[in-house]
N, C-alpha and C positions, 0 to 999 in steps of 0.2 A: 222635436223629436231626437233623444240619443240615443246612439247605438252601442254605448259603451257597457260592455258585460262584466259580472264580476267571475267572470271564468278565467282560467290562466292556462297555460300552456301545458297544465297537467292531462288535458284533454287526450293527447294523443300518448302520453303514458299509460291511462287508465282506461283506454280505448276499448280494451279487452273484459266485457261484463260477466259478472259472475253472478249467478242466481242464488238468492239468500232469503231467507226469513220466507214471509208470505208468499211470495212468486215461487220460490222453489217449492213450498207444500203444494200449491196449486197443481205443479206438473208432476209430482210424486204421489197423489193421491189417485191410485190407479184404480181404486174401487168407483170413483167417480167416473171414469173412463174405461169401461169393461174392455177387454182385449187389447187394451193399450198399454204396453211397459216402457220402465225408464231405465236406461242405461248411461253410466258416467254423469251421474246428476250433479256430481260435487262440481264439476267443470264445465263441461258442454253436453247438457243433457241430450240424448239420442231418442226418439220416441220409435218404438218398432211395434209391429201388431201383426198376428198371425193372418190377418186376414187381408193384408197388403205386403207387396214384394218391395217396396221401398220404405226406408227409414227417412226419420227427418230429424236434422240435428238443429239445434237453436241458433248457432253460431256458424257461419261459413267459415271452413279450413281452406288450406292452401291446397289441397286434394280435392274438396268439392269445388273449389274454383275451375278445375280441369272440366267440368261439366257444363257447357256453355249454356245450357238452357237454364240450369240450376244458377251459374252467374249471373243473366241476365234478368231471371226473376228476382234474384236478390236485389240487384241495383234498382229496378223496377219499382219494387216496395219500398226501399228506401228513400228513393227520390219523389215518390208519391207522399209518402209520410212527410217530408220535409217542406213539399210545396202546400200542404195542407196546414202547416204550422203557423203559428201568429207570428214567428220570425220573419218568415218568407212573405205575410201578407203586409208586414208593416215595412219590410226593407224598401220598399218603391216609396213609401210617403218618406221614410228618413232622406232617400236621393233627392227628392224635392225639396226637402227643409234645408238642405246644404246647396243648394243652387243647380242641381241635375234636374230642371223642371221644363227643358225645352229639347226638342229634337236637334242632333249634334249637326245635321244638315241642313235643316230648315229652321233657325233660332228662334222666326217669328212664329212656328208652332210651337205653343207653351200648353202646360199642364192645366192651366187656368188664370185668370185675372184677379184684381182685386176684390172684386166681388164673388168670387169662388167660382163663376162660370167656368168650364172646361171648353176650351176651343178644338182641341181634339183628341184623340187618345193618344196616349204616349205608352210605348212598351218597353219594358226593361230586357235588353238582350245579352245573355252570355256570349260575349265576344272572344275570338281566338281560340278559347277553350269552351266548350258547350259544359252542361250540366254533367253529362255523362262521363264526358272527359275528366271532368272534377272528381267525380264520385269513382272513377276508375283508380286515380291516382291516390287518392287517399285510402280506398281499399288494399291496392297493391302494395302500398308502403307498410299499413297494418299487417297483411298477410306476412310480408318479408321479413318484417321486424318482430310481430308478436306471434304468428301462428294462426289468429282467427279472430273475426269482427263480426258481430250481431248489426241486423238492419238499425237498431235503435243507435248503436254505436256511429254508425256511418250517418245517419239522419243527424244526430246530434252535432256531429264534427262538420256537417255541411251548414248547419245554422250559426256555428262559433266561427268558422271561416268568412261567412257572409257579414257578420257583426263586427269583425276585424279589419273588414275591407281589404280581405286578400283576394277576392274574387273578381276577375275582369269583366265590368259589365258597362254598357253604352244605353243611353236612352235614345229611341228612335221612334219616329212616326209610324204608321202602319204599313204606309208605302215603302218607306226606305227598309224596314223590316222585312218585308216581301221580298224586295231587291236583292238585299244582302243573302237571303237563302237560295235566293236564284242564281247567285254570283255575279250580279250586275253591280254589286256596290263593295267596296273595299275601306274597311275602317281602320285608318292609322292607328299603330299603337300610341300614340301621343294623344290621340282622341278617346282612349278608353280609360275608365276609371277604374281603380284597385291595384292593390301593390301585387299583381300576380306572380312576380318572381319570389314574393316573401312565400306564397302557397307551395311553389316547388322547391324552394329551400327548408321549407319545414317538413317535407314529404319526399325526399331525393330517392328514396327506395321504391318510389313507386311509378316512377317515369318511365314508360316503354319507348321503344325505337319508333312506333307509329305516331305517338303523341308527340314525342320530341322532333319527330321529321315534321309534323303538321305545322310546329311552331317555329322551328327554322325556317321553313318556306315562308310562313306568315312575315317573319322579320326581314327575311331576303327581300320579299315585296316591297317591303318601306324603305330599303336602302338601293333601289334600282335607279334613283337618279330622277324620279318622277315627283318626289316631296323634298321640299327644301326647309332643312332644319340645321340647327348649330352643330359644329362638329364635335362637341361636346357630346350632344345627344345621340349621334350616329355612333360615337365610341362606346357609350353605356349599351347601344341595342346590339352591337359586334360582340362586347364582353359577354352579355346574356345569352347569344346565340352560340358562343364557344362554350358556355358552363351548362349547356342543354344539351350538346354532343357528349360532355364528359358524364354527365349524371345518365345519360340514357345507355351509355356503353360500360357503366359500373357493374350493372346487374348481369352483364353479357359475358361477363368473365368468368 
């Protein structure tokens, strides 16, 4: 199974959706929804009603992101849509097909044998950056670059970045997964699949200081002498760590 996509880098450039055609008509037919009125229909429809003190925008704007409850609801909805997509459900099977079919810490625990019998349940874990970190990086980059993003745009970009293998993931057995979440287990960057640095390079305007600090501390732990690897690998990790600081301070100026 291949995850090769016909999509291109234009996802980022076209990420702010404009409602057109039938979809726009659906939202502007106020006679179908009495006492609901549409403003700014051509760009970012705003639904208002005299029966509600709140207005609903189709896309999240920079101003809207300042409301933490609204921002969290936006992220929750987009991530839920992504997790229910066929891409997400098939991505784990794709990882199996390229050899990521065993626990990184217990290679003898595999997804299945030649007869198709599953030895144990393997879980795909978003490592270093969890799914919310990734969603925030993408959202903040789009907001800082274009000014607005919809849940559908974010869900689509999450699917796209997974198919391009730009997301840091690791396969773990259930026990190791629980140990990681309880901070009893450290997964070295060399054990993580995915070009996560490419994700940061594609969305440099979305990296805030909290996420950058989290990544820098993660990389620092890999360089504290407990782990042995080639000098060249250590040099690349140090270079990435320095870039993280530069990217995170860019938006603070």
